[in-house]
C-alpha positions in Angstrom: -19.3 13.9 -14.2 -22.7 12.5 -13.8 -24.0 10.6 -10.7 -23.7 7.1 -12.4 -20.0 7.8 -13.3 -19.2 8.7 -9.7 -21.0 5.6 -8.4 -19.2 3.4 -10.9 -15.8 4.9 -9.8 -16.6 4.4 -6.1 -17.7 0.8 -6.7 -14.6 0.0 -8.6 -12.5 1.6 -6.0 -14.1 -0.2 -3.1 -14.0 -3.6 -4.8 -10.4 -3.4 -5.9 -9.3 -2.0 -2.5 -11.2 -4.7 -0.7 -9.5 -7.5 -2.7 -6.0 -6.0 -2.2 -6.6 -5.4 1.5 -8.0 -8.9 1.9 -4.9 -10.4 0.3 -2.7 -8.3 2.7 -4.7 -9.3 5.8 -5.0 -13.0 5.0 -1.2 -13.3 4.3 -0.5 -11.5 7.6 -2.9 -13.8 9.4 -1.3 -16.9 7.8 2.1 -15.6 8.8 1.0 -15.1 12.4 -0.5 -18.6 12.6 2.2 -20.5 10.8 5.5 -18.7 11.5 5.3 -18.4 15.3 7.3 -21.6 15.6 10.1 -20.4 13.3 11.2 -19.3 9.9 10.4 -21.0 6.6 13.2 -21.1 4.1 12.0 -20.3 0.5 15.3 -19.8 -1.4 18.3 -21.1 0.6 20.4 -18.2 2.0 18.3 -15.6 0.2 14.6 -15.5 0.8 12.6 -16.8 3.8 9.5 -16.1 5.8 10.1 -14.7 9.3 7.4 -13.3 11.6 8.3 -9.8 12.9 6.1 -7.3 14.7 6.9 -3.7 13.7 5.7 -0.8 15.9 7.4 1.8 13.7 7.3 3.0 10.1 9.3 1.7 7.2 12.4 -0.3 8.3 11.3 0.0 11.9 12.0 3.8 12.3 10.0 5.9 14.7 8.9 3.1 16.9 5.8 3.6 19.0 4.4 6.5 17.1 1.1 4.6 16.6 -1.4 7.4 16.9 0.7 9.7 14.7 0.9 7.0 12.0 -2.8 6.3 12.2 -3.8 10.0 11.8 -1.3 10.6 9.0 -2.5 7.4 7.2 -6.2 8.5 7.5 -5.3 11.9 6.0 -3.2 10.3 3.3 -6.1 7.9 2.4 -8.6 10.8 2.2 -6.3 12.7 -0.2 -5.9 9.6 -2.4 -9.6 9.0 -2.5 -10.4 12.6 -3.4 -7.7 12.6 -6.1 -9.0 9.3 -7.4 -12.6 10.6 -7.7 -11.5 13.8 -9.3 -9.4 12.1 -12.0 -10.9 12.6 -15.5 -12.6 9.5 -17.0 -10.0 9.3 -19.8 -8.0 6.2 -20.5 -4.9 8.3 -20.2 -5.4 8.5 -16.4 -6.1 4.8 -15.9 -2.5 4.2 -14.6 -3.1 7.0 -12.0 -6.4 5.4 -10.9 -4.7 2.0 -10.5 -1.8 3.6 -8.5 -4.3 5.3 -6.3 -6.1 2.1 -5.6 -2.9 0.2 -4.8 -1.5 3.1 -2.6 -4.8 3.3 -0.7 -4.9 -0.4 -0.2 -1.3 -0.6 1.2 -1.9 2.3 3.6 -5.1 0.7 4.8 -3.6 -2.7 5.2 -1.0 -1.5 7.6 -3.5 0.9 9.3 -5.7 -2.0 10.1 -2.8 -3.7 11.9 -1.9 -0.6 13.8 -5.5 -0.1 15.0 -6.1 -3.8 15.7 -2.9 -4.8 17.5 -0.7 -1.7 17.7 1.9 -3.2 15.5 2.3 -4.1 11.8 2.9 -7.8 10.9 5.9 -8.2 8.6 7.0 -11.6 7.4 8.9 -11.5 4.0 12.7 -11.6 4.5 15.6 -11.3 2.1 19.3 -11.7 2.9 22.0 -10.5 0.6 25.2 -12.1 1.9 25.7 -10.6 5.4 23.0 -7.9 4.8 19.5 -8.6 6.0 16.9 -6.4 4.2 14.2 -5.1 6.6 11.2 -7.4 6.9 8.0 -6.4 5.0 4.5 -7.5 4.0 2.1 -7.2 1.1 0.9 -3.8 2.1 4.5 -2.6 2.0 4.9 -4.0 -1.5 1.7 -2.2 -2.6 2.9 1.2 -1.2 6.5 0.8 -2.5 5.6 -0.3 -6.1 2.8 2.2 -6.5 5.0 5.0 -5.2 7.7 4.0 -7.7 5.1 3.8 -10.5 3.7 7.2 -9.5 7.2 8.8 -9.6 7.9 7.3 -13.1 4.5 8.4 -14.4 4.9 11.9 -13.1 8.4 12.4 -14.4 8.4 10.4 -17.6 4.9 9.9 -18.9 2.5 12.8 -18.2 3.2 16.3 -19.5 2.4 19.5 -17.6 -1.0 19.9 -19.3 -2.1 16.4 -18.4 -1.0 16.9 -14.8 -2.9 20.1 -14.6 -6.0 18.4 -16.1 -5.6 15.5 -13.6 -5.3 17.9 -10.6 -8.2 20.1 -11.7 -10.4 17.0 -12.4 -11.7 18.1 -15.7 
């Protein structure tokens, strides 16, 4: 790929990630400033906003592993960025480029929280009868949806030759 192609990919990556990270960070900031006095009911007995500080990983597991999460997230982000830049400039791989951007943005959104305050701000809550789903945020949505999309794409959309081409960066 020529220099202009790489620059274009990098600029698109940076702009898209910046927008998604901004959305994540602004919603977390709004949650901190507006939900400290209590919950906001969105859909009665189902969805509400509740401020929770999570010092662990998904669903609050592995509490207080901040440095490990930060290191793993940085490594994960580097791998995503390298893969994104190596993807061939074919329309076929546009979904993988989008998935990479969204995954990177979600990882960075929560990494910013961990670095800044030591905890991740979660605020979206769902209750299903007596079951309370773990609280989450926009970055968690980015990571979850893009991971599901990646799984679907790898299993059902791309064939072996396309995956080899994507990994080789031809």
